[in-house]
Legacy VTK file of the C-alpha trace (Angstrom):
# vtk DataFile Version 3.0
C-alpha trace
ASCII
DATASET POLYDATA
POINTS 365 float
160.010 202.596 43.251
160.880 203.692 39.756
158.431 203.830 36.810
160.328 200.936 35.060
160.914 198.797 38.161
159.516 195.278 37.903
156.640 195.200 40.320
154.747 192.003 41.240
151.156 192.437 42.376
150.100 189.107 44.009
146.317 188.665 43.897
145.792 191.181 41.077
142.274 189.970 40.269
140.848 190.454 43.758
139.310 193.529 45.329
142.587 194.707 46.772
145.072 193.672 44.107
142.940 194.929 41.155
142.736 198.358 42.823
146.519 198.455 43.423
147.236 197.353 39.825
144.938 200.110 38.493
146.597 202.747 40.660
150.055 201.752 39.560
148.998 201.938 35.854
147.486 205.279 36.382
150.738 206.581 38.025
152.769 205.471 35.007
154.410 202.216 36.252
154.891 200.137 33.164
156.752 196.946 34.212
153.907 195.192 36.123
154.037 191.494 36.828
150.927 189.377 37.522
149.809 185.778 37.577
146.381 184.339 37.925
145.684 181.565 40.459
145.566 179.049 37.611
148.961 180.223 36.411
150.578 180.317 39.906
149.130 178.748 43.020
150.762 180.788 45.828
150.129 177.929 48.319
152.475 175.812 46.222
156.026 176.346 47.653
157.962 174.918 44.668
155.845 176.880 42.109
156.422 180.126 44.035
160.151 179.485 44.308
160.434 178.835 40.561
158.438 181.977 39.720
160.659 184.255 41.895
163.846 182.708 40.602
162.695 183.231 37.057
161.131 186.660 37.276
163.171 188.385 39.966
160.699 191.240 40.796
162.104 194.428 42.382
158.995 195.235 44.414
156.134 193.138 45.682
152.584 193.984 46.763
151.264 190.914 48.697
147.539 191.384 48.215
146.708 187.688 47.665
144.650 186.094 50.469
141.749 183.887 51.196
139.068 186.232 52.441
135.424 186.180 53.467
132.790 187.345 55.917
131.685 185.962 59.252
129.990 182.843 57.722
133.038 181.847 55.595
135.484 182.644 58.313
133.698 180.570 60.928
132.922 177.694 58.483
136.258 177.230 56.700
138.531 177.822 59.699
141.288 175.389 58.653
141.371 176.695 55.065
141.596 180.288 56.282
144.591 179.717 58.425
146.377 177.178 56.220
145.946 178.963 52.848
146.840 182.399 54.205
149.914 181.225 56.155
151.239 179.305 53.182
150.718 182.223 50.755
152.516 184.584 53.161
155.320 182.113 53.958
156.030 181.468 50.325
155.940 185.017 48.943
157.788 186.660 51.897
160.448 184.015 52.087
161.058 184.016 48.311
161.157 187.797 48.296
163.995 187.566 50.801
165.828 184.856 48.911
165.580 186.723 45.626
166.546 190.209 46.794
163.207 192.019 46.546
163.920 195.657 47.416
160.690 196.297 49.197
157.485 194.345 49.922
154.131 195.583 51.126
152.178 192.923 53.062
148.398 193.586 53.257
146.458 192.337 56.287
143.249 193.432 57.966
142.117 195.270 61.130
140.666 192.023 62.359
144.151 191.416 63.849
143.094 193.530 66.833
141.453 192.063 69.949
137.690 191.522 70.160
137.319 194.032 72.917
140.032 196.359 71.646
140.004 199.997 72.894
138.484 202.257 70.284
139.733 203.595 67.977
142.190 200.716 67.443
145.833 201.806 67.507
148.770 199.841 66.083
150.100 199.241 69.560
146.934 197.376 70.570
148.072 194.301 68.534
148.287 191.116 70.727
146.954 192.953 73.746
143.911 190.683 74.335
141.774 187.813 72.896
140.748 187.832 69.248
137.206 187.663 67.945
136.444 183.900 67.740
134.658 183.894 64.396
137.605 185.119 62.421
140.419 183.963 64.745
142.192 181.723 62.206
142.367 184.476 59.562
143.502 187.054 62.137
146.246 184.752 63.432
147.451 184.140 59.846
147.670 187.959 59.307
149.430 188.601 62.606
151.954 185.918 61.561
152.462 187.804 58.305
153.252 191.050 60.251
155.693 189.262 62.566
157.277 187.472 59.610
157.978 190.823 57.905
159.352 192.348 61.174
161.507 189.287 61.833
162.997 189.066 58.340
163.738 192.789 58.498
165.485 192.532 61.816
167.476 189.389 60.957
168.144 189.742 57.284
167.906 193.488 56.741
165.011 193.299 54.325
162.630 196.174 53.720
159.196 194.599 54.196
156.344 196.806 55.464
152.837 195.838 56.575
149.584 197.760 56.176
146.262 196.897 57.800
143.293 198.194 55.852
139.809 198.461 57.507
136.758 196.807 55.774
137.109 197.347 52.049
134.531 197.582 49.285
134.741 198.486 45.612
135.099 197.211 42.042
135.746 193.404 41.747
134.253 192.830 45.153
133.073 189.370 46.155
129.292 189.057 45.960
129.035 185.364 46.760
126.441 185.436 49.543
128.053 182.487 51.337
131.501 184.017 51.437
131.276 187.851 50.994
131.717 190.632 53.443
128.786 192.568 54.884
128.603 195.496 52.427
128.721 193.650 49.095
126.469 190.901 50.493
123.824 193.548 51.585
124.137 195.322 48.276
123.460 192.192 46.322
120.607 191.086 48.583
118.962 194.492 48.317
119.301 194.495 44.556
117.738 191.048 44.454
115.022 192.223 46.852
114.330 195.205 44.620
114.091 192.940 41.571
111.655 190.628 43.426
109.648 193.655 44.586
109.348 194.758 40.960
108.630 191.196 39.795
111.637 191.583 37.418
112.588 188.013 36.853
114.926 188.880 33.975
117.296 190.649 36.376
117.009 187.859 38.970
117.780 185.128 36.442
120.716 187.096 34.980
122.111 187.598 38.481
121.851 183.917 39.391
123.318 182.797 36.090
126.431 184.887 36.724
126.740 183.818 40.333
124.585 180.922 41.451
123.505 180.681 45.072
124.109 177.175 46.618
123.859 175.639 43.183
120.692 177.430 42.164
121.028 179.375 38.861
118.621 181.490 36.839
117.519 178.597 34.679
115.690 176.931 37.542
111.973 177.327 38.242
110.616 180.226 40.314
109.753 177.998 43.276
113.365 176.828 43.546
114.674 180.366 43.335
112.197 181.657 45.921
113.128 178.821 48.223
116.783 179.711 48.076
115.967 183.298 48.527
113.939 182.597 51.657
116.822 180.499 53.046
119.029 183.549 52.615
116.483 185.834 54.237
114.944 187.406 51.138
111.224 186.886 51.605
108.114 187.904 49.720
104.589 187.737 50.993
101.378 189.757 50.856
103.000 192.601 52.771
105.846 192.948 50.303
109.560 191.933 50.347
111.679 191.827 53.485
115.451 191.159 53.768
117.179 189.485 56.671
120.445 190.866 58.168
122.685 188.915 60.425
122.770 189.933 64.089
121.194 192.872 65.812
122.243 195.622 63.396
123.947 197.573 66.146
127.636 196.711 65.560
129.587 199.548 64.048
132.012 199.142 61.106
134.362 201.307 59.209
134.412 201.069 55.421
137.067 202.253 52.926
136.702 202.415 49.086
139.243 199.974 47.677
140.694 202.543 45.238
141.478 204.847 48.171
143.139 201.925 49.902
145.281 201.251 46.838
146.384 204.887 46.698
147.492 204.644 50.312
149.451 201.457 49.539
151.292 202.963 46.628
151.979 206.071 48.653
153.549 203.964 51.432
155.711 202.008 48.943
156.848 205.235 47.247
157.547 207.188 50.490
158.174 204.895 53.532
160.636 202.208 54.555
160.592 199.782 57.461
163.034 201.887 59.503
160.582 204.817 59.450
158.082 202.881 61.580
160.095 202.607 64.851
162.056 205.133 66.975
165.817 205.105 66.814
167.452 203.085 69.564
164.316 201.025 70.293
165.358 197.749 71.838
162.134 195.909 71.226
160.795 196.629 67.718
157.194 195.603 67.240
153.900 196.908 65.954
155.578 198.479 62.934
152.474 197.940 60.744
150.321 200.861 59.810
146.454 201.216 59.785
144.678 202.315 56.602
141.131 203.587 57.024
138.765 206.548 57.301
138.496 206.997 61.070
134.700 207.001 60.633
132.167 204.214 61.258
128.520 203.345 60.818
126.111 200.818 62.319
125.106 197.851 60.202
121.410 198.950 60.512
122.317 202.406 59.039
124.482 200.837 56.439
121.519 198.624 55.327
119.350 201.743 55.110
121.925 203.643 53.110
122.067 200.845 50.579
118.248 200.564 50.530
118.040 204.271 49.687
120.578 204.067 46.947
118.975 200.922 45.325
115.462 202.209 45.697
114.231 199.199 47.654
110.863 199.847 49.346
110.676 196.818 51.613
111.844 196.262 55.193
114.814 194.694 57.009
114.569 192.176 59.794
117.501 191.366 62.076
118.306 187.722 62.810
119.479 187.855 66.368
120.256 184.138 66.351
123.231 185.001 64.124
126.500 186.432 65.539
127.229 190.132 65.521
130.920 189.714 65.625
132.899 192.490 67.258
130.639 195.324 68.493
132.828 198.149 67.214
135.807 198.258 64.903
137.220 201.736 64.196
140.841 202.306 63.250
143.067 204.958 64.615
144.601 206.446 61.402
146.720 209.204 63.059
150.019 207.491 61.985
148.916 207.453 58.310
147.331 210.885 58.476
150.601 212.214 59.978
152.429 211.004 56.811
150.164 213.243 54.723
147.680 210.815 53.285
143.816 211.207 53.465
141.005 209.168 51.933
138.747 210.808 49.305
135.579 208.742 48.785
133.005 208.947 51.561
130.682 206.067 52.209
127.517 207.451 50.578
129.432 208.193 47.378
131.143 204.810 47.564
127.849 202.927 47.853
126.575 204.732 44.815
129.764 203.861 42.900
129.603 200.244 43.901
125.943 199.936 43.021
126.551 201.524 39.650
129.516 199.180 39.068
127.509 196.120 40.159
124.696 196.992 37.826
127.032 197.786 34.915
128.222 194.208 34.961
126.074 191.450 33.607
125.499 190.515 37.216
128.071 190.195 39.984
131.725 189.252 39.301
LINES 1 366
365 0 1 2 3 4 5 6 7 8 9 10 11 12 13 14 15 16 17 18 19 20 21 22 23 24 25 26 27 28 29 30 31 32 33 34 35 36 37 38 39 40 41 42 43 44 45 46 47 48 49 50 51 52 53 54 55 56 57 58 59 60 61 62 63 64 65 66 67 68 69 70 71 72 73 74 75 76 77 78 79 80 81 82 83 84 85 86 87 88 89 90 91 92 93 94 95 96 97 98 99 100 101 102 103 104 105 106 107 108 109 110 111 112 113 114 115 116 117 118 119 120 121 122 123 124 125 126 127 128 129 130 131 132 133 134 135 136 137 138 139 140 141 142 143 144 145 146 147 148 149 150 151 152 153 154 155 156 157 158 159 160 161 162 163 164 165 166 167 168 169 170 171 172 173 174 175 176 177 178 179 180 181 182 183 184 185 186 187 188 189 190 191 192 193 194 195 196 197 198 199 200 201 202 203 204 205 206 207 208 209 210 211 212 213 214 215 216 217 218 219 220 221 222 223 224 225 226 227 228 229 230 231 232 233 234 235 236 237 238 239 240 241 242 243 244 245 246 247 248 249 250 251 252 253 254 255 256 257 258 259 260 261 262 263 264 265 266 267 268 269 270 271 272 273 274 275 276 277 278 279 280 281 282 283 284 285 286 287 288 289 290 291 292 293 294 295 296 297 298 299 300 301 302 303 304 305 306 307 308 309 310 311 312 313 314 315 316 317 318 319 320 321 322 323 324 325 326 327 328 329 330 331 332 333 334 335 336 337 338 339 340 341 342 343 344 345 346 347 348 349 350 351 352 353 354 355 356 357 358 359 360 361 362 363 364
């Protein structure tokens, strides 16, 4: 990529896209192209076609996606597969038709089987059954990888795929019905801390910025406490306790979103599709690359790390009637590390940064 190349960042307002956009600006790229969802619905084939024909971007970061945690993935299964497949189909196909020089498709390590060997290597893709709760999303992302590979092989395009581990950072999703585990826990612990301190100003500001199941900060205390209890934030004579889905034993890997963005720009600047498979290979597959830290933590320990950072004094209880999801998800990052890239922000520092960012906003974004 060149500093004046026209670069389209699809999904620039989300956790992934906003971090990539910030990284590109910091590196001096000055011809950046963005569209909000209101300006361009990437599910709309005609609208995407018109956009590409008019703008003719040189490079594309495909960071737009419908994302969420276990609850959202398992509840909105049709939306997760339809929306994501349509977004990918439209952007990848139009990138081919309009001569995009290079495209980076962003997926997720949920593409790997439920009982995948650990750490998960790129070659483990499609080797076994997927985790049921996020199967539609995973299938969509696998389709995106195979679409990039297939267009490269048939049409000679230069579309590469990167699979980040669990991400967190600025502009994260704190909607407790749709968010991933780390931002959900961080918001719940902040609310638990405010309830513990009887700080209703903070509680009401939080709910006014992002209502929970239609309950905002203008409603009476009983209504707010009822919705809190429904979400597992409970206050009684013994203090405040917070519910966590599952047993707390599953282990997860977390990567600061700005580190992920740096890896993505690094790949776009330095690698091409042909770099990801051996010369003379007859069957070209698994050309995607993992992005992660190579380190994991249990959900229980993550909750306690957040508790310590926020200053919450209450307890956690683990709702074993709720699913754990995959027991362990740790990426093998040897391929990326071999290219010379390493992450910088460790989890403890990242949780502090996210908590500071969260509290610097007038509530969640």
